[in-house]
N, C-alpha and C positions, 0 to 999 in steps of 0.2 A: 815543557808546553804549558801555556796558560790557558785556563778554561773560564769562559764567561757563561755562566748558567742562569737563565732568567725567565720569568713567566712570560708567556706569549700575549698578555694583555697590554693595555695602555701603560700601566704603572710599572710593569717589568721592563718593557721595551724602552720606555723613556728614562727610567733610572739609569740603564745601562748606556743609553744615549748621552746623557749628561756626563757620566763618568768618562766615557771614551771621547767625547768632544774636548774634555778638560785634559785627559791623561790618554792619548791614543795608544793603543797596545794591540800587537798581533795576537789573536787568541782563537781558540776553537769554540764555536758558539753551540750551546745546548739550550733549547727550547721546545716549545710545543703548544698545543691548544691550551687555552686558559685553565681547564680542569685537570690538565696533566701536570701534577704538583710534585710527583716523585722522580725528579729529574735528577738529582745529586748522584744517583746510582749509575747514571749513564757515564761519569766521568772514570776514565782509566787510571786507577790509583797508581799504577807503575809508570805512567807516562806524565802524569800531572806534577808541575813543580809549584803551582799557585792556582788558586780557584776563587773567583769572585761570584757570590751567589746573591740573587736580587728577588725578591717578592715571591718566595716559596716558602711554606711553613717549615721552621727548623723541626718542629715535632714530627712532621711527616718525613723528614729527610735525616732524622737523627743517626740512624744506623750507618748510613753512607758516609755522613759527616764524621763520625767516630773513625771509620775506616781511614779516610783521608789524614785525619789528625794522627792516627797511629803509624801512618806511613810517612810521617814528617812532611805533610804537604801544608804550605800556608793557606789559609781559608780566611777570606774576608766576607762577612755575612750581614747583609742589610734587609730587614724585613719588618712587616707590621702585623703578621698573623700569629696564631698561637704558638708559642715556643715550646712547651714542654720542658724537660730538662735540658739545661744548656751545658754542654761539656766545658770543663775547666781546663785549658790548654794554653800555652805561650805560642802555639801555632794558629790559634782562633781569635781573630778580631771581629768584634760584632758591633753592629749599630741597629738594636731592636727596640721597638716601640710599639705596644699593641693598644694604644690610645685610639678610640674609633675615629677620631678628627685627624688622623695623620695617615700617611701612605708612604710607600718605600721612596717614591720620587720626591716627596717633600723632605725626607730624612737627607737624601742625597743633595737636596737643594741647600739644606743647612750646612752640610759638609763643605760644599763648594762655595759657601757665603753668596748664594744667589747669582753665580756666574750665569746660569742658563735657567733663570727663573721663569721665562715664558713657557719653556717646555714643562716645567714643574707644574705650572698652573693648569696646562692641557691635561697632565696626567691625573691631577687631583680631580678635575672636572670628570675625566674619564672614570675614575674610581668612585664617582657619585659623591663626592665630598665638596659639594658646592659652596658651602660656608667658608671652608678653609681656602678652597681656590679663589673665592671672591675676595677674602681678606688679603691674600697675597697679591692679588691683581690691583688692589686698591693700593697697597703699600708700595708697589713699583711703578703707580702711575697710569695704569691703562685705561682707556676710555671704554665705556659700555659696548661699543661695537667690537673692539678688541678682545674684551672679555669673553663676549658671545662667540667670537670667532675660535678662540681657544677651547670654549666649551664644546663646540661642534668637532673640533679636531680631536680633542681627547675621547669623545664620545665615539667617533668613527673608527679610531684606532682600537679602542676597547671592544668595540662590536666585532671587528675583524678577528678577535681572539677565541671567539666562542665557536664550538663545533664539537662533534663527537670524535672526529678524526681530521687530519690536517687536510684532507680533500674537500671538507666542508667549507674551508675558509677561502677567502679571496687571495689573499697573500700569505705565503708562509712567513711566521712571525720573524724568523732570522733575516729573510729577504726583505720584509718591511722595515726592520731595524737598520740594515745596511743601506736601503734607500734614503731613509731619514737622516742618516749621517751627512748627506749633502748639504743639510739645512740647519746650520747652527741658529738661524732665525726662522722660527716657525711660520711667521707672517709671509715670508718669500714663499713657502710651499703652498699657504693658503690662497695667495694671489695669483699663483701660477696657473695658466690654462692647461686643461687636460691633465692635471697632477694626480697623484695618488689620493690627495685629499677629495678631489672632484669626483673621482671614481668610487671612493668608499661612500660618499655623501649620496650618490645615486642609488647604490646598492642598499644602503641603510634605510632610505626613505621608502624604497620598494618593499623591503622586508617589513618595516614597521607598519606600513599600511595594511598588510596581510595580518599582523598580530592584533591589530585593533579590531578586527572582527572576529577573533577566536572566542570559544566558548567559555562562559564563567562557570565554574563548577560549584562554587560557593561564595557567599559574600555576606558579612555581617560587620558590625562596628569594630571588630578587632582584626579580622584578616579576611583577605580576598585571595580566591585561587582560580588561576587561569589555566586552561588546557590548551596546548599547542599540538598540531598535528605532527606525525612523524615524517619529517622532511628536513632537507639541509637548510632551507631558510628558517625553519622554526629553531633549529640548533644554534643557528648564527645569531638569532636575536633574542634568544631567551633571557641572557642577563641584562642587556641594555633595555629590554622591554620592562624587566623588573625594576630597573632604576627609574624608568620613566613614570611607571605607576606609583612608585614611592613618592616620588616628587609631586605628583598631582594629589595624593592624600597621605600627608606626612604623619598622621595620627595611627595609621593602619599598617599592619603587617602585610606582606604580599609573597604569594607563591606562584611561580611560573613552572609548569610541568610540561615535558615532552615525552612522549612514548618512545622507548628505545626499541630497536629492532631486535628480534630473537637472533641471536648469534649461532652460527652454524658451522661445524667443521667442515671445510671445503673437501677433504678427502673422504671422510665417512659419511658425509652428509647429515650427520647427527647434531642435534641441537645441543649447544655447549650449556646455555642456561634453561632450567626448566621452567621458569616463571618469567613472563614479560615484566620489565621493570620501567621506571621513570627517571629521567634526569630532572633534578629539581634544583630551582633557584629560590632562596629565600631572603627577602629584604626586611631587615627590622624596620619598624616605624622611624621615620627621620627624626621625629622628635623624642625618640626613646631608642637611641642606637646602642642596643645591647642584646646579647642572648643568641644571636642567629647562630654564630660559630659553636656555641655550647650545644644547642638544640641539635644541629645537624651532626655533630660529633657522636651523638648518642646512637646514630645509625651506621652500619656498615657503609664504607666509601663516602662518608660524610665528613665535612670540615669547613673551615673558612675563618672569618672574623667577627667581631661583635656586630658590626652592621649589615655585613652581606657574607652569606654562605651559601653552601648547596650539598646535595647528595648526587653522586654519579650514577648509581643504579639502586634506586629504591624500589624493593619488591612491590608490585601493584598491590598486593592484599595488606600493605602497611601504610597506604596512603592516608586512609581515615584516622590511623594512629598518629601520623605525623601532624595532620592538620589540627588534631585535638591537642598534641603537645604545644604546638604553636599558640592556639587559643588560650591554653592554661597559662602559658608563660607571660604572655602580654596582657592577660585580664587584671593582673594584679598591679 
């Protein structure tokens, strides 16, 4: 059994899309909401013969990766997030690059020698790597209109990946990936009436309109913090809204926070968590794309990459501490 394990955002989905358009393969798909990155543990080590892993931090999946290697399973791992210690084994093949200006789909694009570069451009835009996406778009000769269309496509696919649970999303990431497989040329999808593209566009625009009226908790020359309400639309829009803010003010860091609901055990009716928490998205200044992952990793449930990171459950009482950490980091 071959497993394809991939992040449910634009970069993860499109990285796999490129690979399987180039080399079709029957596989079991493992994915989830964007923030569900501990995916590798879902692979059955006794059934797996080979595993492809895309766009999830090796550091966060090291133990599950080691178990697969120990069981003589071949693993191909492509990613741009924090790696931690990389196991040394002839069962592991890696394509890892933590540079702030690359993403998993761009790494796959290089591997495939640009075979599906239009899709890679969409993914880079979706991961808010506008400079890298624009450079590749220019290299392959796209018009400004085509570039803008791929920017939209990547943004909408990325938007679909955000949520606390799969029910928050418009499309399950695995189903979205399988639908996109029908479109080797993304412009066919973009120009098709009533397509997934147009459905996601309408939903994105509606959610973003709400986000732009959200409360500003704090704002100075270094960092701006926005608070979204506890609602499905907030969880869907949190990451792409952070990207949008970052593009508007590239010298400033941005924090977007969403209040998490109190978890309750349905049988005992008792609260599982004692303190309410925030889901938090941090975007480094676009003109200083470093530090976001390191800052978030200092807090439990936090992690990410240099330019964009987050914390899944930041205790409400530690929010001020977090904002001060961000201010301190980017002040220098």
